C-alpha positions, 0 to 999 in steps of 0.5 A: 667665780661663776665665770671661772666655773663656766670656763672650767666646765667648758674645758672639761667638756672640750678634753675628751673630743681633743683626746680622741685619737683620729680615725686611720685614713682609708685610701680604698676607692669607692665600691663594693669592697670599700667598707670591707677594706676600711673596716680591717686594719690589715687591709687598710694598711695594705691599700695605703701601701699600694696606693703610695707605691702606685703613685711612685709607679705612675710618676716613673712609668713610660707607659701611662696608658697601659698602667692606668688600664691595668690598674682598673682591671686589677680593681675590677678583678678584685671586686669580682673575687674568685671566679674559677668555679662558682663566683664568690668574694675573696676571703680577707686572707685572699685579699691580703695576698692580692695586695702583697703580690700587687705591691711586689710587682710595683716594686719591681716596676719602680726599680726598673723604671728608675734604672732607666730614668737615670739616663736623664740625670746629667753629671754635675759640673765640678764643685756641684753635688746635685743637678736636677734631671734633664729629659735631653741627654747625650747618646749613651756610650757603648750602646751596642756593648753595654746594657742601659739601666740595671733592670735585668741581671746578668745583662747582655745587649742583643742588638742595637741601632737607629730606625728612621721614618721615610722622610728621615725626619724622625729617628729612633735609637734602640737597644734590645737586652737579654737577662733575667730577673729574680721574680720572673726568670729569663727576660728581654728588654727594649729601650727607645729613645728619640732624637731631639734638638740637643741630644736624645729623649726617652720614649719608652721601655719594657722588660716584660717579654721574652723576645723583642723585635727591632722597632718600626716606624710606619705611617698609618691613617692615625699618623706616624706610629712606632711599633715594637713587636714583642712576646711573652713566655710560657704556653700563652705566648702573649703579646708584649707589643709596644705602640707610640704615636707622634704628636706635636708635644712628642711621642705618647703611649697607646695601650693595646690590652683593653680591646681584648675584653670585647673580643669573646662576645664577638666570636662564634661560640666555642672559639677563642683567641688564646694567644698573642696576635700578629699586629700590623701597625700600618693598617692597624689590624692584626691576625689570629688563629682561633682555638676550639674548647677541646684544642691544645695550645699548640694546635688551633683548629678553629680557623682564623680572623682579621681584627681591625682597630682604631685609636681612640684617645690613648687606646687601641679599640676593636673596630671589626672582626672578619672570620675565615670560612672555617671560623664562620662554619662554627656558628651554632644552631638556634633550633637545638637550644631551649630558651632557658639555656641561651647565652647571646653575644653582642655583635655591636660595640659594647662589652656585654653578654646576655642570658635567658634563665629560669630563676626561682618561681615564674617571673611573670604571667608572660614568661617564666624567664629572666633576662640577665645582661652582664657588663664586662667593663663594670662586672655588673649584672642587670636582671629583667622580667618580661612583660607584654602590653595589650593590642599590638602586643609590645614586649618590654623588659622591666628591671628586677632585683637579683632573683632569690628562691622566693622570687623576684622584686621589681625595681623602681624605674622612671616612667619615661625609661619604659619606652627604652625597654622594648625587647624583640626576639627574632627567629633565624629568618629575622622574623619577630616572635610574637611572645616573650621566650619561655622555658621549653621553647626554642631560643630566639636566634637574635635578641634586639633591645634598641633602647637599652643602651641609652637607658644605661648610659643615662643611668635610667636602669636601677643599679647602674654604677655611678662612677662610670657610664655603661656604653652599649651601642644599638645592635643585635645579640646573637645566640652563642651558647647553649648552656 
């Protein structure tokens, strides 16, 4: 009886645990929004739907590099919230709207991709009902008259043909389409196919432009490149260009969008590249006109610039900028800007801006100002106060928590990180200022923080994101804006 009673007790104790419903799986990635999304049933369901269709889109796309870049940019924008005026997090309803819009975009993308992927489905021999896809297919019939796929409605062929490399060993078959979509209105499309043994193989396609030019095969320092010039609609007249590079295993896409995040910090204050640039694939460069803040979209008056690129992995990376005489004349005058209103652009490699700010009570005895470094890559702010040692008076920046009206709070920092926190304010003649910047004094023309990039890379600055390293090469910060 005792053994039976004990067994019954164990069974009763186990029943509640077995009867408890499982918690719904949350697919939201780690980050500041994870708890918000996972704690709300509607947001959790929207995120699960998005991740599911995102996997389908990733499996069907011919532009995996661009796809990954845009996915990361969308997640950063979601976490940054509304930045139109005073930055603030998105509300719950705004987050749901963002998810709905993103899901609708993916629905269109998957539909377009699958309509082109059908070229890879061969007709079954008589008697068979289901034939597996084959990436090699015969030349499409009536290429000059009939649109490939069904991505565009009321589709007509604008042009079609073959482009060959100089040695004639590489041939690309292409078709340009014109039509419309219910979500985007008038659209153009292009489909690219490479000749291989036994037929043709899809290389890439896009239906994002309003115009596409016939593709070009060019020899560059990076190897044989396939470039399609394209433009989007509206006043922005942005780029819809496609880049592919030939490798031993076939053609791989090179994304040409992420470089734009590093452009603003490398232009003179008050100038911007508002529209698409004119790429030259052979020299891996581009030219662009520059707009002043008061210009209209039609009429840039800020001069121009040549942009030089290199290929890193599967991305175009901005390597250098050469300004024309008019753009160079737009450099600000340091003498007219008080230190507490100074914003600096980084002249080296890294997507950062720096600001000197007066926030709350004086930050230290050496200076009443704080230094804020803002990373465009991680959307993260790093705050520092100034201090100065005795003797020769080496200046340092020390990490602090985000300031409040009550003041600042030092963050615990490893002792061996202190030598990486040296700071130098430089005048226009490159002489070093003897003391840290203070309110009411002229802003330094340049800032130099030689070790901060190493400290960020190795996570020695408190608050550095753990999921990705911050990349900041040594370089000067130059006064760009007087707020």
